[in-house]
Every structure is written in C-alpha cells, then in structure tokens.
C-alpha positions in Angstrom: 68.0 128.8 94.3 67.7 125.8 92.0 63.9 125.7 92.6 63.6 129.3 91.5 65.4 128.5 88.2 63.2 125.5 87.6 60.0 127.4 88.4 61.0 130.2 86.0 61.5 127.6 83.2 58.2 126.0 84.1 56.4 129.4 83.8 57.9 130.0 80.4 56.9 126.6 79.2 53.3 127.1 80.5 53.2 130.5 78.9 54.3 128.9 75.6 51.5 126.4 75.7 49.0 129.3 75.4 50.4 130.6 72.1 47.9 128.6 70.1 50.4 127.6 67.5 51.6 131.2 66.8 55.1 130.5 65.4 56.3 134.1 65.8 55.4 134.0 69.5 57.1 130.6 69.9 60.2 132.0 68.3 60.2 134.9 70.6 59.7 132.6 73.6 62.6 130.5 72.6 64.8 133.6 72.5 64.1 134.5 76.1 64.8 131.1 77.6 67.4 131.9 80.3 70.9 130.5 80.6 71.3 128.5 83.8 74.6 127.5 85.4 74.9 125.7 88.7 71.2 126.1 89.0 71.4 129.9 88.9 69.8 132.0 86.2 72.7 134.2 85.1 71.3 136.3 82.2 71.3 139.5 84.3 74.6 138.8 86.0 78.2 139.1 85.2 80.0 135.8 85.1 83.8 135.4 85.4 85.6 132.1 85.3 89.1 131.7 86.7 91.5 129.3 88.3 93.3 129.4 91.7 96.8 130.8 91.3 99.9 129.9 93.3 99.9 131.6 96.7 96.1 132.3 96.6 93.7 131.4 99.3 90.0 131.9 99.9 90.6 135.3 101.6 92.8 136.7 98.8 90.4 135.5 96.1 87.2 136.9 97.6 88.9 140.2 98.6 89.8 140.7 95.0 86.1 140.8 94.3 85.2 143.3 97.0 84.6 141.0 100.0 85.5 142.7 103.3 87.5 141.0 106.0 84.3 140.6 108.1 82.5 139.0 105.1 85.4 136.5 104.5 85.3 135.6 108.3 81.5 135.1 108.0 82.0 132.9 104.9 84.6 130.7 106.6 82.3 130.4 109.7 79.3 129.5 107.5 81.3 126.8 105.6 83.1 125.1 108.5 80.8 122.0 108.4 80.7 121.8 104.6 83.9 123.2 103.1 87.5 123.4 104.5 88.9 126.7 103.3 92.4 125.2 103.5 91.5 122.6 100.9 91.7 125.1 98.0 94.2 123.9 95.5 96.2 125.7 92.8 94.8 125.2 89.3 91.2 124.5 90.4 88.4 126.3 88.6 86.2 128.9 90.3 83.4 131.1 89.0 82.3 134.5 90.2 78.7 135.6 89.6 78.2 139.3 90.3 75.9 142.3 89.8 77.7 145.5 89.3 74.8 147.8 90.2 73.5 146.0 93.3 76.1 143.5 94.6 79.6 143.0 93.3 79.8 139.5 94.6 76.6 137.4 94.7 77.9 133.8 94.2 81.3 132.2 94.3 81.5 128.6 93.0 84.5 126.5 93.7 85.1 123.3 91.6 86.8 120.7 93.9 87.0 118.2 91.0 84.9 117.0 88.0 82.2 115.7 90.4 82.0 118.0 93.4 81.5 121.8 93.5 80.6 124.2 96.3 78.3 127.2 95.9 78.9 130.2 98.2 75.6 132.1 98.2 76.4 135.7 99.3 73.2 137.3 98.1 71.8 137.5 101.7 73.2 139.0 104.8 74.1 135.6 106.1 76.4 133.6 103.7 75.3 130.1 102.8 77.6 127.3 101.5 76.2 124.2 99.8 78.0 121.2 98.3 76.7 119.6 95.1 77.8 116.4 93.4 77.2 115.8 89.7 75.9 112.3 89.0 78.5 109.8 87.9 77.3 107.3 85.2 78.9 103.9 84.7 79.1 102.3 81.2 80.3 98.9 80.2 83.2 99.1 77.7 85.3 96.5 76.0 88.8 96.6 74.5 91.2 94.3 72.7 94.7 94.6 71.6 97.6 92.7 70.0 100.9 93.5 71.7 103.8 94.7 69.5 106.0 96.1 72.2 104.4 96.5 75.7 101.1 96.1 77.4 101.1 99.8 78.4 101.7 101.0 74.9 99.1 98.7 73.4 96.4 99.8 75.8 97.1 103.5 75.4 97.4 103.2 71.6 94.0 101.5 71.6 92.5 104.7 73.1 92.3 103.6 76.8 94.0 105.0 79.8 97.1 104.1 81.7 94.8 103.3 84.7 93.3 100.4 82.7 96.8 99.1 81.8 97.8 99.1 85.5 94.6 97.4 86.6 94.8 94.8 83.8 98.3 93.9 84.7 97.3 93.7 88.4 94.6 91.1 87.6 97.2 88.8 86.0 100.0 89.7 88.5 100.1 86.1 89.8 99.7 84.2 86.6 101.3 86.1 83.7 105.1 86.8 83.6 105.0 90.3 82.0 108.8 90.0 81.5 108.1 87.2 79.0 105.6 89.0 76.9 106.3 88.6 73.2 105.0 90.1 70.0 101.7 88.7 69.0 100.4 88.1 72.6 97.0 89.7 73.0 94.3 90.7 75.5 90.6 91.2 75.7 88.9 93.0 78.6 85.4 94.0 79.7 85.4 96.9 82.1 83.5 99.8 83.5 84.0 103.4 82.5 82.7 106.3 84.5 81.5 109.6 83.0 80.3 112.9 84.3 78.0 114.9 82.0 79.1 112.7 79.1 82.8 113.3 79.7 85.2 110.5 80.9 85.8 110.6 84.6 87.8 107.5 85.3 87.4 103.7 85.1 85.5 101.5 87.4 86.0 97.7 87.8 87.5 95.2 85.4 84.7 92.7 85.0 86.5 90.0 82.9 89.8 89.7 81.0 91.6 87.3 78.7 95.4 87.3 78.2 97.2 85.2 75.7 100.8 84.9 76.6 103.2 82.6 74.7 100.3 80.6 73.3 98.9 80.0 76.8 95.4 81.4 77.4 94.6 83.0 80.8 91.1 84.1 81.9 90.2 86.2 84.9 86.5 86.7 85.9 85.6 89.1 88.6 83.2 87.5 91.1 82.4 88.9 94.5 81.4 86.4 97.2 81.0 86.2 101.0 81.5 89.9 101.3 84.9 89.7 99.5 85.1 92.1 96.6 87.5 92.5 93.7 88.1 88.7 93.6 89.1 87.2 90.3 88.9 83.5 89.4 89.9 81.6 86.3 87.6 79.5 84.1 87.8 76.6 86.5 86.8 78.6 89.6 90.4 78.8 90.9 91.5 82.1 92.5 93.8 84.2 90.4 95.6 85.2 93.6 98.5 82.9 94.1 100.8 82.4 97.0 103.6 84.3 95.2 103.7 87.1 92.7 105.2 86.2 89.3 107.9 88.9 89.7 109.1 91.4 92.4 109.1 94.3 90.0 106.6 95.9 87.8 107.3 96.7 84.1 111.0 96.1 83.8 113.0 93.6 81.8 115.0 90.4 82.5 118.7 91.1 81.9 120.1 87.8 83.1 118.4 84.5 83.8 119.1 81.6 86.1 122.2 79.7 84.9 124.7 77.2 86.1 127.5 79.0 84.2 127.5 82.7 83.4 130.3 85.1 82.7 130.2 87.5 85.7 130.1 91.1 84.4 132.4 92.4 87.2 134.7 89.4 88.0 135.0 88.3 84.4 135.0 84.6 85.4 132.4 81.9 84.7 130.3 81.0 87.7 126.8 79.9 88.5 124.1 82.7 88.5 121.5 81.3 90.9 118.9 84.0 90.4 117.2 86.3 87.9 118.3 89.8 87.2 115.7 92.5 86.5 117.1 95.6 84.9 115.3 98.7 86.1 116.0 102.4 87.0 117.5 103.2 90.3 114.8 103.8 92.9 112.2 101.4 91.3 110.2 99.8 94.1 110.9 96.2 94.9 107.9 94.1 96.2 107.9 91.1 98.4 106.4 88.3 96.3 104.6 86.8 99.2 103.7 87.1 102.9 106.6 86.2 105.2 109.1 87.2 107.9 112.3 89.1 107.2 115.3 86.9 108.3 118.0 89.3 107.0 118.2 92.9 106.1 121.4 94.8 105.6 124.6 95.2 103.6 126.3 91.9 102.7 129.5 92.2 100.6 129.0 91.5 96.9 125.2 91.3 97.4 125.1 94.9 98.4 121.9 96.0 100.3 120.1 92.7 100.8 116.8 91.5 102.1 115.9 87.8 102.7 112.3 86.7 103.5 111.1 83.4 104.8 107.7 82.6 103.4 107.2 79.1 104.6 109.3 76.2 106.0 110.1 75.3 102.3 110.4 78.7 100.6 112.7 81.7 101.1 113.4 84.7 98.7 116.3 87.1 98.4 116.6 90.6 97.0 120.1 91.9 96.2 121.9 95.1 95.2 119.2 97.5 96.5 120.0 101.3 96.5 118.3 101.3 99.9 116.2 99.0 102.0 112.6 100.0 102.6 111.5 101.9 105.7 110.9 99.6 108.7 112.3 96.5 106.9 114.5 94.8 109.4 115.1 91.3 110.8 112.0 89.8 112.4 109.4 92.1 110.7 106.4 90.5 109.0 105.8 91.7 105.4 102.8 91.3 103.1 102.6 90.2 99.5 103.3 93.2 97.3 104.7 95.3 100.1 107.7 97.5 99.1 110.8 96.2 100.8 113.4 98.2 99.0 114.5 100.0 95.9 116.5 99.0 92.8 120.2 100.0 92.9 123.7 98.8 92.1 125.3 98.2 95.5 127.8 95.4 95.9 129.2 93.7 92.8 127.0 95.2 90.1 127.7 97.1 86.9 124.4 98.9 86.7 121.0 99.3 88.5 119.2 96.0 88.7 117.6 93.6 91.1 119.0 90.1 91.5 116.1 87.9 92.7 116.7 84.6 94.3 114.4 81.7 95.4 115.2 78.9 97.8 113.2 75.7 98.0 114.0 73.4 100.9 117.3 75.3 101.2 118.3 74.8 97.6 118.4 77.8 95.1 116.0 77.1 92.2 115.0 79.0 89.1 112.3 81.6 90.2 110.8 81.6 86.7 109.8 78.0 87.0 108.0 78.2 90.4 104.5 76.9 90.3 102.3 77.7 93.3 98.7 76.8 94.1 95.9 79.3 94.4 95.9 81.1 97.7 92.1 80.7 98.3 90.1 78.0 96.5 86.4 78.6 95.8 84.1 76.3 97.8 82.4 73.6 95.6 79.0 74.7 96.6 79.5 78.2 95.1 80.9 77.0 91.8 77.5 76.4 89.9 76.5 80.1 90.4 80.0 81.2 89.4 80.0 79.1 86.3 76.8 80.7 85.1 78.4 84.1 85.6 81.6 83.0 84.0 79.8 81.8 80.8 78.1 85.2 80.4 81.5 86.9 80.8 83.2 84.6 78.3 80.5 85.4 75.7 81.2 89.1 76.2 85.0 88.6 75.9 84.6 86.5 72.7 82.7 89.4 71.1 85.7 91.7 71.5 87.3 92.1 68.0 91.0 92.2 68.0 92.6 94.8 65.7 95.0 93.7 63.0 98.5 93.3 64.5 
C-alpha cells in the first residue's frame, strides 16, 4: 500500500523531468500530485474522520459503515495478533476511507495515540491489519525561572509542562525542602523534549539542573553508570539520593514547626510540639521518608490514625492524624522510601487536615527539618574523572540558561 503511493509519486516526478523546462506542463504536473494519508493515495476516495463515542466498540463502528457481522468477525480474527479490539477507547480518533461506487469501506484507521495507529485494509477479501509507529524525535531544551509563588506555577508560566515540574522536584527531593521555597529562588534545567511530526509529545530525561534555595546552590547531573540509569549526582560526585526524603508530603505547606512551647490549637494550653505539621487536603498521600519496618500502625488517642517506622537502630519516624492508613501497612511490614503509607486527615486531636511528622534519633524526638543524612550510594573514586568531564559540559549548558526578570 505504502509502496504503491511512493511508486506513483516517483512516476510523476520522472514524468516531470521530461518536460524540458515547460513551465505550463510543470504547473499542470504540480496540480495533479496526489494527497496521501497514512501512505494511502486518497484523491479518488471519500474520507471521514471521527472519534469513538461512549458505548461504541469495533463492531458498532464498522457496522455503521456497512460491514456485515461476518466481515467484523473476520476483521477481529485477522487482528488478534496485532490489535486488541477491546482496547478501543472513547475519544480516540479514527478515519474511514471509502469508495461509494465500488466498496463502501476500504480502510479503517484507528489512532491509538499520537505515535501508534492501526490500518485495517478491507480492500481484499481477506482483511489485513497493520500497526504503524510514527517516529519520535528527541530535542535538547533548556528552561530557567525565578520563583515568585511556587515551582509548579513558575515552570508552567515559563511555557513548560506540569510533567517537567514534577520531574524537577523529584530530582531534588532529597536535598531541597520545597516547603521552604521563598520568593527569588530560581532554577535552571537542561532536559529532553519529545516531538512527533513537529508537535510536542512529552518530555524525556532531565539531563542537568540547578536550584538556588535560600541562597544555597544545588546541582544535579544525570549520569548513568554500571547499568544504573536515572542516577543524579551533585558537583562533587555525591549521589543526590539520600537516606531520607526531605519531607513526607509533596507540595503542601508547613503550618506549625518543631517547638518546645506552642499553644495547642485544641487544648488551648502551652506544650511542646515535637514535630512538624504539614497542612494539606484530606486524602493527600503520605510517603515513608526512608526504607524501614513498621513498628506501629493503628489508632492511638490524640495521635489519631498513626504509623511509626523504624529505619535504623538510631532513627524512627512517626506519621499522625491520618484519615486512613495505607493498604497493607501493619506492624512488621517492610516499606520502601517514597512508598505511600497513609493519607492526610484530621483524626485525633486536630482542628483540620494535616500531617504531624515526627523524627526520633536515639530515642529522642528531634527537629525533622534539621536532619542531615549522608548520600545513600557514593560514587567510586575510579569513576569520578569521567563523571567530572561530563559534569563540566553540563555546567556550561546550565550557565548559558538566561533567567527571566523576576
């Protein structure tokens, strides 16, 4: 099918080469160059574009265009190794190419997504179904922004996507406290953007990033080694991944800090507040800040729904006032860093939805915001020279990113 279209174009071009410079003939030739879609010359056909409606399936759609039950059955049988008829989704685009005089339904094309489409060739007695994938191109992009309110808003206002904001925050999840971001903080990032036929398709990898937070500069350089991908290291070759996350929630705000004397919002008396409160909507996922074993999970008086995790002989964390504890989270269960262990709520002594997060060091409650932990996986010294060469090239690229006026 595609070969026929290309041969037809080739014949026209060869024919044009024999016109000996006759501009009228050339103009006439240009006028008859056929229109091709999906590799099919469609000039003599009727083309209709539509989208899958609610309640429609392959049989209903094809029957509307004259396909008999027997033909639909043959199409499903022909496509079983290529296309799952049950995968048709509401809102997806499809195209019908037909010939009113000879064959009402010649081709049916289903767009799975921006990249993949399927051509159902019904022009012969035996249907044929073929999958095609449009080429995805990758381009290196850069972005810089000065924060006035939030990282998310700054990234989106700069013309990038929410996906970039999420990935950028994820890179610095262990080193930047996003609850302490202030006006004037800034970021620079070098990343990959994917396109299909010139249109944005999604982003690829973050290659390098810089984040200035409260006058402290943080660098993250992507460097794959020993079969380990998506690894980020700072300018000294230290892993960005730390033993503990900076916070158990994403994109919330601190409503109350660690204090030796605080007016309790419910009891109305002054008492120590040996934790950090993160205000967030009910149902916001709560993450374990590090690997560990659950030593307590249940309802405990004023703490409400409560989970306590032992990470090492020295360190334990607690998560209070949950609306509910995560599925499978019970005493004795091992959890991973970043795993959802529960959801924000206001159970126990609480005036509104929030998480009270607590940290014990050698049995004593300490301020979670002041915890300093070493990198989880240091880079071997023998690999650092190659890394430093790569780092230098990435730092040059980051330094070329111009920050907008704040």
